[in-house]
The first five atom37 places (N, CA, C, CB, O) and aatype in JSON, in Angstrom:
{
  "aatype": [20, 20, 20, 20, 20, 20, 20, 20, 20, 20, 20, 20, 20, 20, 20, 20, 20, 20, 20, 20, 20, 20, 20, 20, 20, 20, 20, 20, 20, 20, 20, 20, 20, 20, 20, 20, 20, 20, 20, 20, 20, 20, 20, 20, 20, 20, 20, 20, 20, 20, 20, 20, 20, 20, 20, 20, 20, 20, 20, 20, 20, 20, 20, 20, 20, 20, 20, 20, 20, 20, 20, 20, 20, 20, 20, 20, 20, 20, 20, 20, 20, 20, 20, 20, 20, 20, 20, 20, 20, 20, 20, 20, 20],
  "atom_mask": [
    [1, 1, 1, 1, 1],
    [1, 1, 1, 1, 1],
    [1, 1, 1, 1, 1],
    [1, 1, 1, 1, 1],
    [1, 1, 1, 1, 1],
    [1, 1, 1, 1, 1],
    [1, 1, 1, 1, 1],
    [1, 1, 1, 1, 1],
    [1, 1, 1, 1, 1],
    [1, 1, 1, 1, 1],
    [1, 1, 1, 1, 1],
    [1, 1, 1, 1, 1],
    [1, 1, 1, 1, 1],
    [1, 1, 1, 1, 1],
    [1, 1, 1, 1, 1],
    [1, 1, 1, 1, 1],
    [1, 1, 1, 1, 1],
    [1, 1, 1, 1, 1],
    [1, 1, 1, 1, 1],
    [1, 1, 1, 1, 1],
    [1, 1, 1, 1, 1],
    [1, 1, 1, 1, 1],
    [1, 1, 1, 1, 1],
    [1, 1, 1, 1, 1],
    [1, 1, 1, 1, 1],
    [1, 1, 1, 1, 1],
    [1, 1, 1, 1, 1],
    [1, 1, 1, 1, 1],
    [1, 1, 1, 1, 1],
    [1, 1, 1, 1, 1],
    [1, 1, 1, 1, 1],
    [1, 1, 1, 1, 1],
    [1, 1, 1, 1, 1],
    [1, 1, 1, 1, 1],
    [1, 1, 1, 1, 1],
    [1, 1, 1, 1, 1],
    [1, 1, 1, 1, 1],
    [1, 1, 1, 1, 1],
    [1, 1, 1, 1, 1],
    [1, 1, 1, 1, 1],
    [1, 1, 1, 1, 1],
    [1, 1, 1, 1, 1],
    [1, 1, 1, 1, 1],
    [1, 1, 1, 1, 1],
    [1, 1, 1, 1, 1],
    [1, 1, 1, 1, 1],
    [1, 1, 1, 1, 1],
    [1, 1, 1, 1, 1],
    [1, 1, 1, 1, 1],
    [1, 1, 1, 1, 1],
    [1, 1, 1, 1, 1],
    [1, 1, 1, 1, 1],
    [1, 1, 1, 1, 1],
    [1, 1, 1, 1, 1],
    [1, 1, 1, 1, 1],
    [1, 1, 1, 1, 1],
    [1, 1, 1, 1, 1],
    [1, 1, 1, 1, 1],
    [1, 1, 1, 1, 1],
    [1, 1, 1, 1, 1],
    [1, 1, 1, 1, 1],
    [1, 1, 1, 1, 1],
    [1, 1, 1, 1, 1],
    [1, 1, 1, 1, 1],
    [1, 1, 1, 1, 1],
    [1, 1, 1, 1, 1],
    [1, 1, 1, 1, 1],
    [1, 1, 1, 1, 1],
    [1, 1, 1, 1, 1],
    [1, 1, 1, 1, 1],
    [1, 1, 1, 1, 1],
    [1, 1, 1, 1, 1],
    [1, 1, 1, 1, 1],
    [1, 1, 1, 1, 1],
    [1, 1, 1, 1, 1],
    [1, 1, 1, 1, 1],
    [1, 1, 1, 1, 1],
    [1, 1, 1, 1, 1],
    [1, 1, 1, 1, 1],
    [1, 1, 1, 1, 1],
    [1, 1, 1, 1, 1],
    [1, 1, 1, 1, 1],
    [1, 1, 1, 1, 1],
    [1, 1, 1, 1, 1],
    [1, 1, 1, 1, 1],
    [1, 1, 1, 1, 1],
    [1, 1, 1, 1, 1],
    [1, 1, 1, 1, 1],
    [1, 1, 1, 1, 1],
    [1, 1, 1, 1, 1],
    [1, 1, 1, 1, 1],
    [1, 1, 1, 1, 1],
    [1, 1, 1, 1, 1]
  ],
  "atom_positions": [
    [[0.71, -1.23, 0.06], [-0.31, 0.06, 0.36], [0.92, 1.53, 0.0], [-1.02, 0.01, 2.5], [0.63, 2.56, -0.61]],
    [[2.24, 1.17, 0.59], [2.89, 2.3, 0.79], [3.18, 2.65, -0.75], [4.16, 2.15, 1.79], [2.91, 3.81, -1.07]],
    [[3.78, 1.64, -1.94], [3.68, 1.61, -2.96], [2.9, 2.62, -3.44], [3.43, 0.61, -3.2], [3.45, 3.7, -3.61]],
    [[1.28, 2.45, -3.8], [0.93, 3.05, -4.34], [0.45, 4.43, -3.57], [0.3, 2.34, -4.95], [0.42, 5.33, -4.41]],
    [[0.21, 4.71, -2.78], [0.1, 6.14, -2.18], [1.22, 6.97, -3.01], [0.42, 6.17, -0.39], [1.02, 7.98, -3.69]],
    [[2.46, 6.3, -2.79], [3.68, 7.19, -3.7], [3.05, 7.65, -5.12], [5.2, 6.09, -4.11], [3.15, 8.83, -5.46]],
    [[2.26, 6.51, -6.13], [2.44, 6.53, -7.09], [1.07, 7.58, -7.6], [2.71, 5.16, -7.48], [0.98, 7.98, -8.76]],
    [[0.34, 7.83, -6.81], [-1.0, 8.37, -6.46], [-0.48, 10.28, -6.2], [-1.74, 7.33, -4.75], [-0.79, 11.18, -6.98]],
    [[0.19, 10.42, -5.16], [1.18, 11.71, -4.87], [2.0, 12.08, -6.66], [2.7, 11.08, -3.33], [1.91, 13.1, -7.34]],
    [[2.61, 11.04, -6.87], [3.23, 11.5, -7.85], [2.37, 11.58, -9.08], [4.32, 10.78, -8.01], [2.76, 12.43, -9.89]],
    [[1.2, 10.83, -9.43], [0.66, 11.51, -10.61], [0.01, 12.6, -10.04], [-0.26, 10.68, -11.49], [0.08, 13.47, -10.91]],
    [[-0.81, 13.21, -8.73], [-1.25, 14.1, -8.37], [-0.35, 15.27, -8.74], [-1.55, 13.87, -7.2], [-0.88, 16.13, -9.44]],
    [[1.15, 15.48, -8.31], [1.98, 16.13, -8.45], [2.03, 16.64, -10.19], [3.05, 15.39, -7.81], [1.97, 17.81, -10.57]],
    [[2.14, 15.49, -11.02], [2.3, 16.1, -12.13], [1.09, 16.16, -13.09], [3.35, 15.55, -12.68], [1.46, 16.1, -14.26]],
    [[-0.25, 16.26, -12.93], [-1.45, 16.62, -13.08], [-1.37, 18.07, -12.93], [-2.32, 15.95, -12.21], [-1.6, 18.86, -13.84]],
    [[-0.92, 18.47, -11.38], [-0.8, 20.11, -10.72], [0.21, 20.79, -11.65], [-0.13, 20.21, -8.92], [-0.23, 21.72, -12.32]],
    [[1.49, 20.47, -11.79], [2.21, 20.82, -12.78], [1.64, 21.17, -14.1], [2.99, 19.96, -12.89], [1.77, 22.34, -14.48]],
    [[0.85, 20.07, -15.05], [0.46, 20.12, -16.07], [-0.48, 22.0, -16.57], [-0.36, 18.68, -15.97], [-0.33, 23.03, -17.21]],
    [[-1.46, 21.23, -15.6], [-2.78, 22.65, -15.24], [-1.65, 24.18, -14.85], [-4.15, 22.1, -13.15], [-1.94, 25.3, -15.28]],
    [[-0.76, 23.98, -14.23], [0.16, 25.15, -13.78], [0.27, 25.64, -15.63], [2.01, 24.54, -12.71], [-0.26, 26.68, -16.03]],
    [[0.83, 24.96, -16.3], [1.98, 25.08, -17.57], [0.45, 25.52, -18.33], [3.2, 23.26, -18.29], [0.38, 26.6, -18.91]],
    [[-0.48, 24.8, -18.29], [-1.55, 25.19, -19.32], [-2.14, 26.59, -18.79], [-2.81, 23.97, -19.46], [-2.14, 27.51, -19.62]],
    [[-2.55, 26.82, -17.72], [-2.77, 28.24, -16.93], [-1.86, 29.36, -17.48], [-2.42, 28.08, -15.28], [-2.36, 30.45, -17.75]],
    [[-0.74, 29.16, -17.63], [0.29, 30.32, -17.85], [0.18, 30.19, -19.23], [1.88, 30.21, -17.22], [-0.26, 31.25, -19.68]],
    [[0.41, 29.31, -20.19], [0.31, 29.2, -21.29], [-1.15, 30.11, -22.28], [0.4, 27.77, -21.24], [-1.04, 30.78, -23.3]],
    [[-2.54, 29.76, -21.42], [-3.42, 30.39, -21.99], [-3.65, 31.83, -21.18], [-4.57, 29.47, -22.09], [-4.68, 32.43, -21.49]],
    [[-2.84, 32.4, -20.26], [-2.39, 33.71, -19.43], [-1.6, 34.59, -20.86], [-1.06, 33.22, -17.83], [-1.99, 35.7, -21.23]],
    [[-0.66, 33.97, -21.39], [0.26, 34.26, -22.21], [-0.34, 34.72, -23.52], [1.12, 33.18, -22.32], [0.13, 35.8, -23.91]],
    [[-1.44, 34.07, -24.45], [-2.02, 33.7, -25.11], [-3.39, 34.92, -25.48], [-2.15, 32.43, -24.58], [-3.89, 35.42, -26.49]],
    [[-3.56, 35.0, -23.96], [-4.86, 36.13, -23.62], [-4.34, 37.79, -23.61], [-5.55, 35.76, -21.84], [-4.85, 38.67, -24.31]],
    [[-3.48, 37.92, -22.87], [-2.7, 39.22, -23.15], [-2.18, 39.85, -24.41], [-1.68, 39.13, -22.52], [-1.42, 39.25, -25.16]],
    [[-2.7, 41.34, -24.68], [-3.12, 42.09, -25.5], [-1.37, 42.06, -26.56], [-3.82, 43.62, -24.63], [-0.43, 42.14, -25.76]],
    [[-1.06, 42.01, -27.49], [0.5, 42.55, -27.64], [0.27, 44.02, -27.46], [1.33, 42.2, -29.25], [-0.82, 44.58, -27.54]],
    [[1.54, 44.64, -27.18], [2.35, 45.5, -26.85], [1.54, 46.44, -27.8], [3.91, 45.18, -26.99], [1.48, 45.89, -28.9]],
    [[0.87, 47.72, -27.82], [0.66, 48.77, -28.95], [1.8, 49.67, -29.07], [-0.58, 49.64, -28.73], [2.66, 49.82, -28.21]],
    [[1.76, 50.19, -30.05], [3.35, 51.3, -30.1], [3.03, 52.76, -29.4], [3.93, 51.77, -32.06], [1.87, 53.15, -29.52]],
    [[3.46, 53.15, -29.07], [3.45, 54.5, -28.31], [2.64, 55.1, -29.03], [4.72, 55.3, -28.12], [2.37, 54.73, -30.17]],
    [[2.04, 56.32, -28.35], [1.09, 57.05, -29.03], [2.25, 57.89, -29.61], [-0.16, 57.79, -28.15], [3.25, 58.31, -29.03]],
    [[1.74, 58.06, -31.29], [2.45, 59.9, -31.28], [1.7, 60.84, -31.0], [2.95, 60.56, -32.62], [0.47, 60.85, -31.05]],
    [[2.63, 61.94, -30.59], [2.12, 63.19, -30.04], [2.31, 64.49, -31.53], [3.23, 63.59, -28.4], [3.32, 64.43, -32.23]],
    [[1.69, 65.08, -31.69], [1.33, 65.49, -32.61], [2.41, 67.42, -32.25], [-0.57, 65.17, -32.67], [1.96, 68.29, -31.5]],
    [[3.35, 67.52, -32.81], [3.53, 68.71, -32.36], [3.5, 69.71, -33.49], [4.69, 68.74, -31.62], [3.66, 69.37, -34.66]],
    [[3.28, 71.0, -33.08], [3.64, 71.78, -34.47], [5.26, 71.95, -34.85], [3.0, 73.36, -34.35], [6.35, 71.59, -34.4]],
    [[4.71, 72.72, -35.98], [6.17, 72.52, -36.94], [7.45, 73.33, -36.07], [5.95, 73.43, -38.79], [8.6, 72.97, -35.82]],
    [[6.77, 74.44, -35.77], [7.6, 75.46, -35.29], [7.47, 75.61, -33.82], [7.29, 76.72, -35.97], [6.77, 74.63, -33.53]],
    [[7.7, 76.2, -32.77], [7.47, 76.76, -31.51], [8.07, 77.03, -30.91], [7.0, 76.42, -30.89], [8.89, 76.45, -30.2]],
    [[7.62, 78.54, -31.16], [8.18, 79.81, -31.1], [8.43, 80.04, -29.36], [7.08, 80.97, -31.89], [9.13, 80.97, -28.98]],
    [[7.98, 79.39, -28.69], [8.33, 79.26, -26.96], [9.25, 78.59, -26.75], [7.37, 78.66, -26.01], [10.07, 78.78, -25.86]],
    [[9.25, 77.69, -27.57], [10.71, 76.0, -27.68], [11.69, 77.52, -27.68], [10.92, 74.26, -30.0], [12.01, 78.21, -26.71]],
    [[11.94, 77.68, -28.82], [12.97, 78.19, -29.06], [13.31, 79.69, -28.28], [12.94, 78.18, -30.43], [14.44, 80.17, -28.37]],
    [[12.43, 80.26, -27.65], [12.83, 81.36, -26.39], [13.08, 80.3, -25.28], [11.43, 82.64, -25.88], [13.79, 81.06, -24.62]],
    [[13.06, 79.3, -24.64], [13.28, 78.5, -23.78], [14.73, 77.71, -24.0], [12.12, 77.71, -23.74], [15.43, 77.14, -23.16]],
    [[14.96, 77.88, -25.62], [16.79, 77.43, -25.68], [17.45, 78.76, -25.25], [17.53, 76.94, -27.54], [18.21, 78.81, -24.28]],
    [[17.11, 79.94, -26.05], [18.07, 81.25, -25.6], [18.12, 81.53, -24.24], [17.63, 82.6, -26.2], [19.09, 82.11, -23.76]],
    [[17.04, 81.12, -23.46], [17.27, 81.52, -21.85], [18.51, 79.9, -21.44], [15.1, 81.52, -20.64], [19.49, 80.06, -20.71]],
    [[18.24, 78.77, -21.95], [19.08, 78.37, -21.82], [20.49, 78.42, -21.58], [18.86, 78.12, -22.24], [21.1, 78.31, -20.52]],
    [[20.95, 78.63, -22.86], [22.42, 79.24, -23.16], [22.62, 81.01, -22.25], [22.52, 79.43, -25.25], [23.65, 81.63, -22.02]],
    [[21.45, 81.3, -22.0], [21.93, 82.2, -20.84], [22.83, 81.93, -19.84], [21.01, 82.52, -20.16], [23.95, 82.32, -19.53]],
    [[21.9, 81.04, -19.37], [23.06, 80.7, -17.85], [22.24, 81.17, -17.08], [24.73, 81.5, -17.56], [21.02, 81.09, -17.18]],
    [[23.08, 81.88, -15.98], [22.24, 82.52, -14.59], [22.31, 83.89, -15.0], [22.98, 82.29, -12.9], [22.21, 84.55, -13.97]],
    [[22.49, 84.97, -16.41], [22.12, 85.9, -16.66], [20.42, 85.77, -16.99], [23.03, 86.32, -17.59], [19.87, 86.75, -16.48]],
    [[19.66, 85.09, -17.51], [18.57, 84.28, -18.0], [17.36, 84.88, -16.51], [19.15, 82.2, -18.12], [16.24, 85.37, -16.61]],
    [[18.16, 84.6, -15.31], [17.14, 85.34, -14.01], [16.71, 86.6, -14.01], [17.75, 85.42, -12.71], [15.51, 86.85, -13.95]],
    [[17.69, 87.59, -14.08], [17.45, 88.88, -14.59], [16.64, 88.74, -15.7], [18.62, 89.61, -14.91], [15.46, 88.76, -15.32]],
    [[16.75, 88.58, -17.03], [15.8, 88.77, -18.35], [14.82, 88.75, -18.01], [15.77, 87.96, -19.4], [14.52, 87.86, -17.21]],
    [[13.63, 89.87, -18.5], [12.51, 89.69, -18.23], [11.49, 88.7, -19.67], [12.11, 91.22, -17.84], [10.3, 88.4, -19.78]],
    [[12.69, 88.48, -20.51], [11.61, 87.64, -21.67], [12.15, 86.83, -21.2], [11.48, 87.68, -23.37], [11.5, 85.92, -21.71]],
    [[13.0, 86.23, -20.49], [13.06, 84.87, -20.28], [12.11, 84.42, -18.92], [14.62, 84.49, -20.12], [11.67, 83.26, -18.9]],
    [[11.8, 85.34, -17.83], [10.99, 85.58, -17.23], [9.54, 84.91, -17.22], [11.07, 86.59, -17.43], [9.0, 84.01, -16.57]],
    [[9.05, 86.05, -18.59], [8.38, 85.56, -18.98], [7.7, 84.04, -19.86], [8.46, 86.3, -19.14], [6.65, 83.4, -19.86]],
    [[8.9, 84.0, -20.48], [9.06, 82.71, -21.25], [8.66, 81.32, -20.43], [10.61, 82.61, -21.7], [7.84, 80.5, -20.84]],
    [[9.68, 81.19, -18.74], [9.24, 80.17, -17.84], [7.58, 80.35, -17.15], [10.41, 80.18, -16.65], [6.89, 79.38, -16.82]],
    [[7.13, 81.78, -17.02], [5.98, 81.8, -16.59], [4.77, 81.28, -17.18], [5.85, 82.79, -16.39], [3.8, 80.82, -16.59]],
    [[5.01, 81.48, -18.99], [4.13, 80.73, -19.99], [3.98, 79.03, -20.02], [4.71, 81.15, -21.35], [3.0, 78.28, -20.12]],
    [[5.27, 78.83, -19.9], [6.05, 77.33, -19.59], [5.25, 77.09, -18.29], [8.04, 77.34, -19.31], [4.24, 76.41, -18.44]],
    [[5.43, 77.38, -17.47], [5.0, 76.77, -16.7], [3.21, 76.72, -16.16], [5.88, 77.12, -15.94], [2.66, 76.01, -15.32]],
    [[2.74, 77.68, -16.96], [1.12, 77.32, -16.82], [0.5, 76.67, -17.93], [0.25, 78.58, -16.62], [-0.67, 76.31, -17.89]],
    [[1.22, 76.51, -18.88], [0.99, 74.95, -19.93], [1.45, 74.14, -19.28], [1.7, 74.69, -21.4], [1.04, 73.08, -19.75]],
    [[2.25, 73.89, -18.24], [2.44, 72.13, -17.82], [1.27, 72.18, -16.84], [4.2, 71.5, -16.91], [0.44, 71.28, -16.67]],
    [[1.34, 73.35, -16.24], [0.16, 72.8, -15.02], [-1.56, 73.26, -15.73], [0.52, 73.94, -13.07], [-2.58, 73.61, -15.13]],
    [[-1.37, 73.12, -16.82], [-2.78, 73.31, -17.43], [-3.69, 74.37, -16.99], [-3.52, 72.17, -17.25], [-4.89, 74.37, -17.26]],
    [[-2.93, 75.51, -16.14], [-3.68, 76.76, -16.43], [-4.05, 77.63, -17.74], [-3.1, 77.52, -15.76], [-3.68, 77.38, -18.89]],
    [[-4.75, 78.55, -17.38], [-5.29, 79.98, -17.86], [-3.62, 80.77, -18.4], [-6.27, 81.01, -16.19], [-2.76, 80.58, -17.55]],
    [[-3.35, 81.22, -19.11], [-2.04, 82.22, -19.2], [-2.86, 83.66, -18.13], [-1.54, 82.78, -21.39], [-4.03, 84.01, -18.27]],
    [[-1.77, 84.33, -17.03], [-2.46, 85.93, -16.45], [-1.76, 86.93, -17.09], [-2.29, 86.31, -14.74], [-0.58, 87.25, -16.92]],
    [[-2.64, 87.43, -17.9], [-2.25, 88.96, -18.29], [-1.53, 89.76, -17.66], [-3.16, 89.72, -18.38], [-1.88, 90.24, -16.58]],
    [[-0.66, 89.95, -18.1], [0.57, 91.27, -17.9], [-0.43, 92.19, -17.07], [1.28, 92.23, -19.66], [-0.2, 92.62, -15.94]],
    [[-1.53, 92.42, -17.78], [-2.06, 93.99, -16.92], [-2.91, 93.54, -15.68], [-3.26, 95.15, -18.02], [-3.38, 94.49, -15.06]],
    [[-3.11, 92.68, -15.33], [-4.25, 92.49, -14.24], [-2.97, 92.06, -13.22], [-5.75, 91.13, -14.59], [-3.3, 91.52, -12.17]],
    [[-2.09, 92.19, -13.39], [-1.19, 92.19, -12.09], [-1.56, 90.95, -10.64], [-1.41, 93.89, -11.49], [-2.46, 90.13, -10.46]],
    [[-0.54, 91.32, -9.96], [-0.72, 90.45, -8.94], [-1.27, 90.73, -7.33], [0.44, 89.96, -8.92], [-1.37, 89.89, -6.44]],
    [[-1.66, 92.51, -7.25], [-2.27, 93.16, -6.42], [-1.25, 93.74, -5.39], [-3.27, 92.36, -5.91], [-1.51, 94.18, -4.27]],
    [[0.32, 93.62, -6.16], [1.29, 93.9, -4.8], [1.72, 95.59, -5.31], [3.03, 92.52, -4.64], [2.46, 96.28, -4.61]]
  ]
}
């Protein structure tokens, strides 16, 4: 009887391994193939991008440049999804 128990235990282990491998294979087939990354449409020329490059090349001097400060404010507002603040409105100071 001891031998029969080992044979049954081996058969159960074999079936368990086969079922596990089948489940893994089925899961692989169900996975959708990776889609290519979405293409982001960019305008042909972005004047803000050119100003950003100019300010980058200025280095420390850009911190005192009014144009660079305006460009950075526009960039920040665009990134945060806020409407640009008009210079006439001011900040109340």
